[in-house]
Structure formats: structure tokens, C-alpha cells
C-alpha positions, 0 to 999 in steps of 0.5 A: 531508460534507468530510473531511480525511484524514491519513496518517503510518503510515510514511515518507510523509506524506499529507494530502487532502480528500474530499467525499461529494458532489464527490469527492476535492477535494485531495491533497498528499504528501510522500516521506521517501525521500531521508531514509532512502536513506542508511540503506537502509531507514526509520528510524523516529525520523527519519520521526516527526520529518519528519512533525512538520515537514511535516504542519502545511504539507501540511495548509494546503496541502491545504484550500487547493487544496480551495478551502475554509476550515478551518470547512467540514471535517465530520470528520477521518480519520487512520491509526490503525494499523497502522504505526510507532507513533511516526509513527502518534502524529503524525498521530493527535495532530494530527488529534485537536487539529484536530477538537477545535478546529473541534468536529468528530469524528475517526475512526481509519482502518485503513491496510489498509482505506484501500488496499482501497478506494482503487480507489474513487477510480478513475473506474470503481470496482469493486463489491462483493464482490471479491478484494483482493490487497494487495501492498506493502512490508509486507504481502501478503494475499488478502482477501475483500471482501463490503462495507466492514468485511467481509473475510475473510482468504483467504492471506498471506505466511508471511515477506517481504512481496512489496515487501519482497522487491523492495527486497532483491533491488534491494539486491543489484543496488546499486540506490538505496532504495526499490528496488522501482521502480528494479528494475522499471525494470532489468527493462525491458531484461532477458530474464524467462526467462534464469534459471528461478527457482522459483515459491514454494509453487505446488506445494502447495494454499492461497493463502499466499505465501512470498518468502524462497526466491525471495529467496535464489535471486536472492541465489545467482545474483547471487553467480555473476554478480558481477564484483568484488562487482557485477552489472552490464549484461545480467545485472543486467537479466536477474536483475531481469526473472527475478525480477519475472517470477517474482513476477508468475507466482506472484501470477497463480496465487494470484489464480486460486485465490483467485477459485475458492475464493471463486466471485468474478470481480472482483479488486482490486490494491492497495498500493505494488506495485500500481503495478508494470506487469508485475504488471498486465499478467499479472493482466490475463489472469484470467479476471476483472475487474480493478481497481486504483487510479490510480498516485498512490494505490497507495503511502501516501497521505492520499486513501485515508484520506479516503475511507475515513474519509468512508464511516465518519464518514457511517455515524455513526462516531466516536472517543472523545477519547483518543489510541490508536495501533494499531501492530498491528491484525487487519483482522477487527476492523473494524465492517461498514458498511451 
């Protein structure tokens, strides 16, 4: 089965073609980061308009790169939610129209399921079951994964998501948007133990996360270091490194607890923050097998949607004709496959 995947949940337009026999055939991605950098965050209306402009071109490119014709497609998968409702509707309506014109099924994919299954695109994918740590700009969750559609939420953030906290601390250091990758680059030159930030919620039982207090600690320290309103030089390097180190240590402790609670010895790191090298290195010290997607499939992308859609379409699932976005969509509502 050959499936076209469309991702438009936020500020990245992704289109890919996945074949159940041959694997990933193509992958096209357009980032709106420059568009939103002027505003310091995603502007939903601008995101939707950019998806409208870029999606048709990226779809043609993905099909050409795959070396197929539109008529060779057996199904179309698209992100149905969670996400920005306007952005979602662009991808949904495009996918539905394409599927209707070709006379093939369309299927809405849960954005988080796409991230959870993204490591399956790696040369050595994980086997079920495993614990998934999903960390991105909008989500921070620990999930027990027994199979496709078999998910149990173990814990999550009670305030800021991990990526959101990275971006906010980056903003304190006057770094460009999106700030997370810039902060990680800055941290490479810093001393991670210069500032002893508190690892949030590790002194109490459970697997939930909280980053608002850590963010406040970083703010207080930044104000103390600022000269003419700016933190620069080695102070900025050390602040970035100390913050990143504290996040990695906190997630390491919580991952160990999640593995102990489930009795599993396999963990998957997914989402945009999965690209963070400090976090990858720290989690490699866990007494467990560690898996993560290739770097290109950590952030939002069409490849993960095409893969997740292919799994479900191959199992006979498909959508009705109506257009329905799910900006809020509990992962536990998904049906199991197999």
C-alpha cells in the first residue's frame, strides 16, 4: 500500500509518501519559522495561510520524489488533531479532496501517535511494548505503549511543556525564535553546573512534570546577571547549559521511574526535543534500550503521518466523507490495531 501523508497541525507543512513494502519513498518539509520569528511565536492565521500556499507544491514534489503518479496512491493520511484548528482544516480539506478525486480512502491521524511511531522510520526500529517520552513545544508526556492504539498515560506536565520552557528561557537570553535549538547551541560552550537549579518534582512520587518553577529560577538568575538588560558572554553560556542540564536530569529521573512502574526495559524518545543531544546522551545512561527517530523526523513532519496512516489504512480503517478537525483529542480514544 502506498500512502500520502499530510501534516499541517502547527507551523510546519509536511508531505511524505510511505510504502508498506518499500518504506519511506519521499519526504518534503517547509518550516514557517522565519514567518513567525517577527512575532516571537506562532500566529495561527499566518500559519493557516502559509499551509494553503505551500501544501499543493509540496504534494507534487513528494509524489515526484517518490517516483510515482498520483494514480498510484492507495490512500491519503492527514493530521486530524491535536493542533491549531485553522491549520488542521487546510490539511484535512486538501487530503479529503485529493482522496475523493482519486477514489481512494482518507484517514485522520492523531498527531501524537505520529510522533510515538516516528522511531519506526529508523533503520533499527523498536519493538512493542515500550515507554514513550514525548517531549515537544506543546506536549510532555510519559506513555506506556503496548501496540498501535494501545496507550496508557503514565504522567505529563502540569504546566509548561518541555519545548515551551526551552523557548521561554531562550527568549530571556534574547535568542531568535524558535529558541530551543539556539539555546542548546549556546549551552555547548557553558558550564552545566555553575547554577544549581532545582530539579522540579523529583522529591515527590509520581511521573508528572513541571517546568514553570524552573523557568522562574532561570528568570531570576538572568535578571541578576543582566548588564543593561542583557545576559551575554560566558554568563549566557552557563545559564543555558545549567538550564538544559537540569531539564535532562529531571527527565532522566522520571524515565527511570516510568520504566520501574511498567516493568519495561525499552524507552522511546520522540517529539521536537528528542533532537536535543544533551538529553539523548543523558538518557543513554538508563538501564534500558533507548530509541529515537532520525533527526529529520523529530519535529513535525509528513513521514510520521504517512507511516501511522499506512498502518491503520492497511488494517481497513478509513474516514467518512465529512471534514472534522480535532484540535483537542485524547490519545486514549484511539482504537487499537491488531
